[in-house]
C-alpha positions in Angstrom: -59.3 137.0 137.9 -61.4 134.7 138.6 -65.6 130.9 137.9 -67.3 126.6 138.9 -65.0 123.7 139.9 -62.7 121.8 137.6 -65.2 119.0 137.4 -67.9 121.4 136.4 -66.0 122.3 133.3 -66.3 118.7 132.0 -69.8 119.1 130.6 -68.5 121.9 128.3 -66.5 119.3 126.5 -69.4 116.9 126.3 -72.3 119.1 125.3 -70.5 121.5 123.1 -68.8 119.5 120.3 -68.7 122.5 118.0 -65.9 124.9 118.7 -66.0 128.6 117.6 -63.8 131.4 118.7 -64.9 135.0 118.6 -64.1 138.1 120.6 -66.4 138.7 123.6 -67.4 135.0 123.5 -68.7 133.7 126.9 -68.5 129.9 126.2 -64.9 129.0 126.9 -62.4 127.2 129.0 -59.0 128.7 129.8 -55.7 127.4 131.3 -53.3 130.1 132.5 -50.0 130.3 134.3 -48.2 133.2 136.1 -45.1 132.7 138.4 -46.1 129.7 140.5 -49.8 130.4 140.0 -51.9 128.3 137.6 -55.6 128.4 137.0 -58.5 126.8 135.1 -61.3 129.2 134.3 -64.6 128.5 132.5 -67.5 130.7 131.3 -70.9 129.6 130.1 -73.5 132.0 128.6 -77.0 132.0 130.1 -78.5 134.7 128.0 -77.2 137.5 125.7 -76.4 139.6 128.7 -75.6 137.2 131.5 -73.1 134.3 132.0 -71.8 132.2 134.8 -68.1 131.7 135.6 -66.2 129.1 137.5 -62.5 128.8 138.4 -59.9 126.7 140.3 -56.5 128.4 141.1 -53.5 126.7 142.7 -50.6 128.8 143.9 -47.3 128.1 145.7 -46.6 131.7 146.6 -49.3 134.1 147.7 -47.6 135.7 150.7 -47.0 139.5 150.5 -44.5 139.5 153.4 -40.9 138.4 152.7 -40.8 136.3 156.0 -44.0 134.4 155.2 -44.4 131.5 152.8 -47.9 130.5 151.8 -49.7 128.3 149.3 -53.4 128.0 148.5 -56.1 126.2 146.6 -58.8 128.6 145.5 -62.2 127.5 144.1 -64.9 130.0 143.0 -68.1 130.6 141.0 -69.9 133.7 140.0 -72.5 135.5 137.9 -71.5 138.1 135.3 -73.3 140.6 133.2 -72.0 142.3 130.0 -73.1 145.1 127.6 -71.8 145.5 124.1 -71.3 148.9 122.6 -71.3 148.2 118.8 -69.0 145.4 117.7 -65.8 146.8 119.3 -66.5 147.3 123.0 -67.8 145.3 125.8 -68.3 146.4 129.4 -68.6 143.6 132.0 -69.0 143.3 135.8 -69.9 140.6 138.3 -69.5 139.0 141.7 -67.9 135.7 142.8 -68.1 133.5 145.9 -64.7 132.0 146.7 -63.5 129.2 149.0 -59.8 129.2 149.8 -57.6 126.6 151.6 -54.3 128.1 152.8 -51.1 126.6 154.3 -48.6 129.1 155.5 -45.2 129.4 157.3 -43.7 132.4 159.1 -40.0 132.5 159.7 -39.9 128.8 158.9 -42.6 127.9 161.5 -45.9 126.4 160.2 -49.1 128.3 161.1 -52.5 126.7 161.5 -54.2 126.0 158.2 -56.9 128.4 157.1 -60.1 127.9 155.2 -62.2 130.9 154.2 -65.4 131.6 152.2 -65.8 135.1 150.9 -67.0 137.3 148.0 -65.1 139.2 145.3 -66.2 141.7 142.6 -64.8 142.4 139.2 -65.4 145.0 136.5 -63.7 145.6 133.2 -63.8 146.5 129.5 -62.9 144.5 126.4 -61.9 146.0 123.1 -61.7 144.3 119.7 -61.2 145.8 116.2 -61.3 142.5 114.4 -61.8 138.7 114.9 -58.1 138.1 115.6 -57.5 140.2 118.6 -59.1 141.1 121.9 -57.8 143.5 124.6 -59.0 143.3 128.2 -58.7 145.7 131.1 -60.2 144.9 134.5 -60.0 145.6 138.3 -60.7 142.8 140.8 -61.3 143.1 144.6 -61.5 140.2 147.1 -62.9 140.4 150.6 -61.2 137.5 152.4 -61.7 137.1 156.2 -58.2 135.7 156.5 -56.2 136.6 159.5 -53.4 137.6 157.1 -53.2 139.5 153.9 -52.4 137.4 150.8 -52.0 138.0 147.1 -55.0 136.6 145.2 -57.3 136.8 148.2 -57.9 140.2 149.8 -56.1 142.6 147.6 -57.2 144.9 144.7 -55.6 143.8 141.5 -55.5 145.4 138.1 -55.1 143.4 134.9 -54.2 144.5 131.3 -54.1 141.8 128.7 -54.9 140.6 125.2 -55.7 137.5 123.2 -54.7 136.4 119.7 -57.2 134.0 118.1 -55.3 131.3 116.3 -58.4 129.9 114.6 -62.1 129.3 115.1 -61.5 127.4 118.4 -58.4 128.6 120.1 -56.7 131.7 121.5 -53.4 132.6 123.1 -53.3 135.2 125.8 -50.7 137.5 127.5 -51.5 139.6 130.6 -49.9 141.7 133.2 -51.4 141.7 136.8 -50.5 144.3 139.4 -51.6 144.0 143.0 -52.1 147.2 145.0 -50.1 145.9 148.0 -47.0 144.9 145.9 -43.7 146.6 146.7 -42.7 146.6 143.1 -45.0 147.8 140.4 -42.9 146.2 137.7 -42.0 142.5 138.0 -41.6 139.5 135.6 -43.7 137.6 138.1 -46.7 139.7 137.1 -46.7 138.4 133.5 -49.2 135.6 132.7 -49.8 133.4 129.7 -53.0 131.6 128.8 -54.5 129.2 126.3 -58.3 129.2 125.6 -60.8 127.0 123.9 -64.0 128.5 122.7 -67.4 126.7 122.3 -70.5 127.5 120.3 
């Protein structure tokens, strides 16, 4: 899950007029949505093996407790590394620094707003047998110092997903995200959709 502020993604559209989609590409911008959570993620390659990431997430429902309601704005950036095994497999891992601003209510009573700065780590594998499809499996862990436990912040999440490349510049994605602390392993709220633009 998670990547530079929304404003930082603007240079991608200015300095990269040529669009080119390809599996395992690390020059892209992605818009995604999942059950009251939407996000903008960007990636920019530094070298063949390293790339930077940035993201902004907005959610209206991150509480894990039924008597708590919470919403958050989450901003982060990180450094990733990847290794390709042939043309079909890519292993990747990295770390992010995240800043979150949280508003929450317990039993209808508003709690004091929270603002936290913390790290997260991610590792995964991507698989692609041709230029049209890409599968992605990853695990992500956040280390928030929040006084309360929230989805997206200090939980371990597992994601399985895939992308279909429409043409040389665009891809549609479908994913399923499961949080370790969830009561239900299967939920429609865990399904996410995304749209990606790829840059040369």
